[in-house]
C-alpha angles and dihedrals in degrees: 000000000000090000090054092049092048090052090048092050091048092051091050091050092051091048091052093049091050091051091052091050091052093047092048093051122099112268112260117256112252117248109270116257114255113268118254110256110263123234111273113261108247116238115265113274106250089214089060096049116108111263117234112268120247104276121242111228136165127206087266098047100040108105112257109260132211136155150123128329091254093056097053090100089050092058091042090053090052092050092049094044098044103031099031092237123160117245089257093050090047092052090054092045098049123073123172121191095201125260107296095037089049089058089049091049091051092052091047091053093245093125137021104220134011130202108214148131114278116294119270120233089264092049091048088053091049091054092047092049091052090069090226130114123243137187122218107199125177111233104172136006124251138160144225107246138186129221134199137170117291091239095055107113092208106100101177140022128194121236088248092053091050090050090050092050094051094044090050098249094115116044106157130062091225087071089066100040098277137109125301095268135120115257112243099208113192123200138191127234121269114274092027110125097245093046090053089052090050090056093043101044108025124007124016116234091247092058105041117109119250109254124213112257093250091057094056106087117201100210135035095239090051091055092052090048091051093051090046095047111120090218089062090056121205093308101084123109127192142152142226141152119290099239093052099041096044100043119000099051121013134161134201089224097063140046138191118260128224116242119213086353094302120116117218107250136146089260098048091046093047092050094043091238091124102081101219099056123147136143149244111254138209109226119194144145121278134179119046092344095053115128110219090211090060092050090048090052095048094045089054094047087058093055121093089255092053093045090051089055089052090048091051087057090056101262125131108248121231091247139015108277122214 
């Protein structure tokens, strides 16, 4: 009994001492109040991001290029600017198979990137059927333009008049303020770049009138020659892409027409004022089959430095450059 009381007294004494120690200790600091949420950090300004550096390629590491006739100078400018070739060396280095064949070469693995007008329905289907993934990236601006004989008094046609001509609803120039003469309306073959633009920008393929065989011109230069031919008189009408028809292949017998009162010029295309504006595109593989060298090339073309190179070759840049 005494042992039990002694143990009880000892326990009480220890409890008292512990209580004193707790009371004598410094009071604990209260938990800090939660911080006020900070303002969200705005996303990085894309204009302030560092532009890709000019890539370093050799003749062996530069992606294999192909494309349309009108983008031959584009590829030549890249070869001169990135490999240091002379214009003559670049001409020997670059070979374009024309638009549709360039798409076929890309799908066959015979090239790495093509510079072309947008894919036609058939070319889109070809890419889809391949089971691979592709990117279609605009690299410079261009436009769908119309040509007529230099002696034709009609200076401008509206987009509606052009639609009516190429659907067969307007057949005589006197219906659009010109002479009493039948309109000789030339076309290009399906899957040519300018015919694809016709279907995309003006008249769908299902609505365009069927042209006589002799009015379907296989190549762009041949169409300009046909419109310019004296035998055709001033009554011919045809179409092309701006870069080709204004600089690569011109004729004294033909001229570009205004559309909706706007003449196709570098300035009207750059601003979008000209109504039938589009682009040339880089088309290349993405996904598992993407070549990082191709992406490096395209990313650089889209920089101000790359766009200036395109502009120096006569193309309309994607944006106004300072």
